[in-house]
NUPA-405263 format. One record per residue (C-alpha): residue in one letter; x, y, z negated. Coordinates in nm, 2 decimals, padded with zeros to 4 digits. Layout:
 res     c1     c2     c3
   A      X      Y      Z
...
//
This chain:
 res     c1     c2     c3
   M  00.02  00.00 -00.01
   K  00.09  00.35  00.10
   W  00.08  00.59 -00.16
   T -00.02  00.97 -00.09
   V  00.23  01.21 -00.21
   V  00.11  01.57 -00.35
   L  00.37  01.85 -00.41
   T  00.19  02.10 -00.66
   E  00.31  02.45 -00.61
   E  00.51  02.45 -00.89
   A  00.73  02.16 -00.77
   E  00.72  02.32 -00.42
   R  00.86  02.61 -00.58
   D  01.15  02.46 -00.81
   I  01.22  02.27 -00.46
   N  01.26  02.56 -00.24
   T  01.47  02.74 -00.57
   A  01.73  02.49 -00.57
   A  01.74  02.46 -00.20
   V  01.78  02.89 -00.16
   W  02.05  02.82 -00.47
   Y  02.26  02.52 -00.28
   E  02.24  02.70  00.03
   G  02.45  02.99 -00.10
   E  02.67  02.79 -00.28
   A  02.75  02.66  00.06
   S  02.62  02.65  00.42
   G  02.44  02.36  00.51
   L  02.43  02.25  00.14
   G  02.08  02.34  00.12
   R  01.92  02.14  00.43
   Q  02.12  01.84  00.24
   F  01.97  01.90 -00.08
   L  01.62  01.91  00.10
   D  01.72  01.62  00.29
   A  01.78  01.42 -00.07
   V  01.44  01.58 -00.15
   G  01.29  01.39  00.13
   V  01.43  01.06  00.09
   A  01.34  01.07 -00.25
   L  00.99  01.15 -00.14
   A  00.96  00.84  00.08
   H  01.07  00.59 -00.19
   I  00.77  00.76 -00.42
   E  00.53  00.70 -00.12
   H  00.64  00.34 -00.04
   N  00.69  00.21 -00.40
   P  00.65  00.48 -00.72
   Q  00.62  00.21 -00.97
   Q  01.00  00.15 -00.89
   F  01.07  00.47 -01.11
   P  01.08  00.44 -01.49
   V  00.80  00.62 -01.69
   V  01.03  00.90 -01.88
   H  00.73  01.07 -02.10
   R  00.40  00.95 -02.13
   D  00.24  00.89 -01.78
   K  00.51  01.09 -01.61
   R  00.78  00.93 -01.38
   R  01.11  01.04 -01.27
   A  01.27  01.00 -00.90
   L  01.63  01.08 -00.91
   L  01.80  01.22 -00.59
   K  02.10  01.10 -00.46
   R  02.43  01.31 -00.45
   F  02.23  01.61 -00.68
   P  02.17  01.62 -01.04
   Y  01.77  01.67 -00.98
   G  01.47  01.45 -01.06
   L  01.13  01.48 -00.91
   Y  00.88  01.42 -01.22
   F  00.58  01.28 -01.12
   R  00.24  01.10 -01.25
   L  00.00  00.84 -01.06
   E -00.34  00.88 -01.04
   S -00.58  00.65 -00.81
   T -00.38  00.67 -00.46
   S -00.16  00.94 -00.48
   A  00.17  01.05 -00.68
   V  00.14  01.39 -00.81
   V  00.48  01.55 -00.83
   V  00.48  01.78 -01.10
   G  00.84  01.95 -01.07
   C  01.19  01.88 -00.94
   F  01.44  01.96 -01.21
   H  01.79  01.96 -01.30
   G  01.92  01.72 -01.51
   H  02.06  02.00 -01.78
   R  01.74  02.18 -01.78
   N  01.59  02.14 -02.08
   P  01.32  01.89 -02.12
   R  01.03  02.09 -02.25
   A  00.99  02.28 -01.84
   W  00.92  01.91 -01.70
   K  00.70  01.75 -02.02
   S  00.45  02.04 -02.03
   R  00.34  02.05 -01.70
   Q  00.06  01.86 -01.56
//
């Protein structure tokens, strides 16, 4: 079964902010970050249950090469991504997102 992946506005904003920051660090790095996000989203779409529950109903898919995770919750047939956070960021930021 293929799951529908839904990005909240906050998650989209998190992703875009990080991509802009990486692009400012080195040309093309923002694109590479977005590619890593795309790969993680594809994995979530095909098998979201492979990712561990890290807090209550939220799961985390780590990005390859970048110290970020996509935090999401499962609903009936969809995976709702509530945020994209750096691994060193205060956990309260993603724990409070619905």
